[in-house]
C-alpha positions as CSV (number, residue, x, y, z in Angstrom):
1,M,77.2,-40.8,-113.4
2,K,79.6,-42.4,-110.8
3,N,82.2,-42.8,-113.6
4,D,82.2,-39.0,-113.9
5,I,83.3,-38.5,-110.3
6,K,87.0,-37.8,-109.5
7,E,86.7,-38.2,-105.7
8,I,84.1,-37.9,-102.9
9,L,84.8,-34.9,-100.6
10,F,82.0,-35.2,-98.1
11,T,80.3,-38.6,-97.5
12,E,76.6,-39.1,-96.9
13,E,77.3,-39.9,-93.3
14,A,79.5,-36.8,-92.7
15,I,76.8,-34.6,-94.3
16,K,74.0,-36.1,-92.1
17,R,76.1,-35.5,-89.0
18,R,76.9,-31.9,-89.9
19,V,73.4,-31.0,-90.9
20,K,72.2,-32.3,-87.5
21,E,74.8,-30.1,-85.8
22,L,73.7,-27.1,-87.8
23,G,70.0,-27.7,-87.0
24,A,70.9,-27.9,-83.3
25,M,72.9,-24.6,-83.5
26,I,70.0,-22.8,-85.2
27,T,67.4,-24.3,-82.7
28,K,69.5,-23.1,-79.8
29,E,70.0,-19.6,-81.2
30,F,66.4,-19.0,-82.1
31,E,64.8,-20.9,-79.2
32,G,61.1,-20.0,-78.8
33,E,61.0,-18.1,-82.2
34,K,59.4,-18.9,-85.5
35,L,61.8,-19.0,-88.5
36,L,61.4,-18.3,-92.1
37,L,63.8,-20.4,-94.1
38,I,64.3,-19.1,-97.7
39,G,65.9,-21.7,-99.9
40,V,67.9,-20.6,-103.0
41,L,66.8,-22.9,-105.8
42,K,67.7,-25.2,-107.2
43,G,70.8,-26.4,-105.5
44,C,69.6,-26.0,-101.9
45,F,66.6,-28.3,-102.0
46,V,68.2,-31.4,-100.6
47,F,70.1,-29.5,-97.9
48,L,67.1,-27.4,-97.0
49,A,64.8,-30.4,-96.6
50,D,67.3,-32.2,-94.4
51,L,68.2,-29.0,-92.4
52,S,64.5,-28.1,-91.8
53,R,63.9,-31.5,-90.2
54,Q,66.8,-31.0,-87.8
55,I,65.5,-27.6,-86.6
56,D,63.2,-28.1,-83.6
57,L,61.2,-24.9,-84.2
58,D,58.2,-23.7,-86.1
59,C,59.6,-23.1,-89.6
60,E,58.0,-21.6,-92.7
61,I,59.8,-22.5,-95.9
62,R,59.8,-20.4,-99.0
63,F,62.0,-20.4,-102.1
64,L,63.5,-18.0,-104.6
65,T,65.7,-18.5,-107.6
66,A,69.1,-16.8,-108.0
67,S,72.1,-17.8,-110.1
68,S,75.4,-16.5,-111.5
69,Y,76.2,-19.8,-113.3
70,G,73.4,-21.0,-115.6
71,F,74.6,-24.0,-117.5
72,S,78.2,-23.0,-117.3
73,S,81.0,-24.2,-114.9
74,V,82.2,-20.6,-114.5
75,T,80.3,-17.7,-112.9
76,S,79.1,-14.9,-115.0
77,S,79.7,-12.5,-112.1
78,K,76.1,-11.2,-112.6
79,V,73.5,-12.4,-110.2
80,K,70.2,-13.1,-111.8
81,I,67.2,-13.3,-109.3
82,D,64.5,-15.0,-111.3
83,K,61.8,-14.9,-108.7
84,D,61.7,-11.8,-106.5
85,V,60.4,-12.4,-103.0
86,G,56.7,-12.8,-103.2
87,F,56.2,-13.0,-99.5
88,D,56.6,-10.8,-96.4
89,V,59.8,-11.0,-94.4
90,K,59.2,-7.9,-92.2
91,D,59.7,-8.6,-88.5
92,K,60.5,-12.3,-89.2
93,H,63.6,-14.2,-88.3
94,V,64.9,-15.2,-91.7
95,I,67.6,-17.6,-92.7
96,I,68.7,-17.8,-96.3
97,V,69.7,-21.4,-97.1
98,E,72.2,-21.9,-99.9
99,D,74.0,-24.9,-101.3
100,I,77.4,-23.2,-101.8
101,L,79.0,-19.9,-101.0
102,D,81.8,-19.3,-103.4
103,T,82.2,-15.8,-105.0
104,G,79.8,-14.3,-102.5
105,L,77.9,-12.4,-105.2
106,T,74.6,-14.3,-104.9
107,L,74.4,-14.2,-101.1
108,T,75.5,-10.5,-101.1
109,A,72.7,-9.6,-103.6
110,L,70.0,-11.6,-101.7
111,H,71.1,-10.3,-98.3
112,A,70.9,-6.7,-99.6
113,M,67.5,-7.3,-101.1
114,L,66.0,-8.9,-98.0
115,V,67.6,-6.6,-95.4
116,G,65.7,-3.7,-97.0
117,Q,62.5,-5.4,-96.2
118,K,63.2,-5.1,-92.4
119,P,63.3,-8.7,-91.1
120,A,63.7,-9.1,-87.3
121,S,66.9,-10.9,-88.1
122,L,68.6,-12.1,-91.2
123,K,71.1,-14.9,-91.2
124,T,72.7,-17.1,-93.9
125,C,73.4,-20.8,-94.0
126,A,75.5,-22.5,-96.6
127,L,76.3,-26.2,-96.9
128,L,79.7,-25.5,-98.5
129,D,82.0,-22.5,-98.3
130,K,84.5,-22.2,-101.1
131,Q,86.6,-19.4,-99.5
132,E,89.3,-19.4,-102.2
133,R,86.8,-18.2,-104.8
134,R,85.4,-15.1,-102.8
135,E,85.1,-12.0,-105.0
136,V,83.3,-9.9,-102.4
137,P,83.6,-10.1,-98.6
138,F,80.8,-12.3,-97.4
139,E,80.7,-14.9,-94.6
140,A,77.8,-17.2,-93.9
141,D,76.5,-17.3,-90.3
142,Y,76.3,-21.1,-90.5
143,T,78.5,-23.2,-92.6
144,G,78.5,-27.0,-93.2
145,F,82.0,-27.5,-94.7
146,I,84.9,-25.6,-96.0
147,C,85.2,-26.7,-99.6
148,P,88.4,-26.8,-101.8
149,N,88.4,-24.9,-105.0
150,E,87.1,-27.8,-107.1
151,F,84.0,-28.2,-109.2
152,V,81.6,-30.1,-107.0
153,V,78.3,-31.9,-107.5
154,G,75.9,-34.0,-105.5
155,Y,73.5,-33.5,-102.6
156,G,71.6,-31.0,-104.7
157,L,74.5,-29.4,-106.5
158,D,74.6,-30.0,-110.3
159,Y,76.4,-29.6,-113.5
160,A,74.0,-28.9,-116.4
161,E,71.1,-30.2,-114.2
162,K,72.8,-33.6,-113.6
163,Y,74.3,-35.2,-110.5
164,R,71.9,-33.6,-107.9
165,S,70.7,-36.9,-106.7
166,L,74.1,-38.2,-105.5
167,P,73.9,-38.6,-101.7
168,Y,77.4,-37.1,-101.2
169,V,79.4,-34.1,-102.4
170,A,82.1,-35.1,-105.0
171,V,84.6,-33.5,-107.3
172,L,83.5,-33.8,-111.0
173,K,86.2,-34.9,-113.4
174,P,87.4,-31.9,-115.4
175,E,86.9,-33.6,-118.7
176,I,83.1,-33.7,-118.0
177,Y,82.6,-30.0,-117.6
178,T,85.4,-28.7,-120.0
179,T,84.2,-30.4,-123.1
């Protein structure tokens, strides 16, 4: 797997430091409140696990599945929500946790779906923000890193279900995903 990596963008140490900072920011903003963290599977699972341990509040954790990529390296521009929310968000402080914000399509669709269920508050947290790829205007409330317009893997992010276990975020060599 490591031979497939072009370069490391965000080291394991940098990610740990930033996740700790994000956890502190969220803890401060929601002091005394209970949170509902909703992870967008599958890419968020590593980030969500680490982030939840850095938030010093009572947190409920739930998951849903949404995607616009499938097994491709290019977005289909159609968001597929595989698992509708099977839990109540009404009057709760909700944070949607996502691995990467790029086109904005997935988070826009999820935000619209959840805001209609009347949470007390609704925020978004993305590990990576690939601003150059935005197709719809959407900004996360909490962002780990601004990411260049490269195909990245690691720390939960994948290509064809591989590379998720890498402890850092790296650029995948183009010949790996264009063949």
